[in-house]
N, C-alpha and C positions, 0 to 999 in steps of 0.2 A: 504493500500500500504506500509506503514512503516513497518508493520509486516513482509511482504515478504522480505524486505531488511534486517531486523535484523535477520531473520531466515537464510538467505543465508550467513551471515558473517562467522560463524564458518565453514560452509561447504567450503566456498572459502578459509578460513584460512588453513584448512587441505590441500587443493589443492596447495596452495602456498608453503607449506612445501616441497612438492614433485614435484615442477614444473621443470620437466626434460623432454626433448624430448624423446619419446619412439618410437621404431619401432616394428612392429609386427613380431612375429616369432611363429613357431609351438611349441607345447609342447615338441616335440622331440629335438628341438634345445636348449631348456632351460635346465638349470642345475637341475637335478633331486633332488639334495640336497635341493634346494630352494623350490621346489614344495612339497617335503615331509615335510619340516619344516612348510610351510604355511598351510598344511592340518590341523594340530592341532592348530598352533598359531592363524590362522584366526578364527577358531571356538571359541577358548577361548576369543579372542578379541571381537567378536560379542556378545557372551553370557555375557561378562563383561559389555558391554554397556547396555544390558537388565537389568542386576543386579545392575547397578551403582557402580560397583566394580572397583575402580581406581587401586588398587594394582594388580589385575589380568590383567586389561587392559594395564597397563604400564610395566609389567614384561619383555616384549620382545621389548620395544621401544628403539630406538637409543637415545643417549644423547641429540641430537638436538631436537628430537621429545618430549622428556620429558620436556625440557626447554620451548618449544613452547606451550605445552599443560599441564599446571599444573592442579591439581585436580579441582579447581574452574572452569576453562575453560572446563574441561572434563564434569563436571556436567551440565554446560550450553549447551554444545554440545549435551549431552544425552537428555535434555529437548526438544531441538529443533528437533532432529531426531524423538523422540517418538511423538512429536506433529504433525509431518508431515506424517511419514510413519509407525508409531507404533513400535512394537517390532519385532526383528528378530525371525523367527521360527526356533528353534534349529534343527540342522541337515539338513536344507534345502539347504545349499549352494552347488552349482554344479560347478565344474571346467569348465571354458570356454576357456581360453587361457593364454599365457604369452606374455609379452613385455619386451624387454631387451635393455638397453642402458647405457653406461658409468659406469659400475659397479653396476647399480641398475637393479632389475628385478621386474616387476609388475606381480603378480599372480591375475588373474581376475576370479571372480565367478559371477554366477547368484544366487541370494538369494531371499527368500520369507520373506515378512514383513506383519504383521497383517493388516495394513491399506493402503497397496499399491498393488492393484490387478495386476498391470502391472509387478510387480517384481522389484528388485533393482540390479543394477550391482555394485558389491563391488570390489574395486581395492586395494590390499594390496601391498605396495611398500617395497621391501626388499633390504638390502645391507649387505655385509660381512665386518666386521671390526675386525681385530686381530683374525681371524679365527672363529668369532661368527656371526651368522646371526641375524640381527635386523630389526625391522619394522621401516622404515624411513618415512612412510607416508601412507595415505589412502584416498580414494575417494569413495563416495556413489553417485550413479547416478540413477535417476528414473524420470518419468514424474512429479510426485508430487514435488520432490525436485527441479525440473526445473521450477516449477510454472505453469505447463501445466494443 
C-alpha cells in the first residue's frame, strides 16, 4: 500500500502545478498556434521521458515548471511512470481535444505505453508568456496510474 502512495506523489505533484479549472471546447475553438506547437513539443516531451533526457524534457517548460521539477525530481518521476505504465510508444499519440481557461490551454492526447493496455490520456498544459508558448504542466491518466 505504501508503494501506491509514493508512486502517486509525483503524478499528483504535476497535477498541482497545473491545477486550473478547465472547460471543454472543440479543437476549432482552440488557438491553432497552441495545437501546432504541442504536436512537436509533446512528442519531444514524451520521448525525453523515455530517454531520461532532462535537457530535452525541460526545453519548453515554463519557469515555474522548471523550478517545481528539477532534474532529480524528473528522474524520480520517470522511474515511477516507467514502473507503472512502461515507456511511451513513439509516434502513438493521437489528438483528442483541447480545454481552455484563463490563458492556459490543455492539449489532450490518447497515447500508447508499453505496459498499459488501456492506453494513457496525456494532458499537456500550455501558456503564452512574452509571446512564447511554454509547457506549464502535464497530467498522465490511465487505469494503472489510478491504481485500478
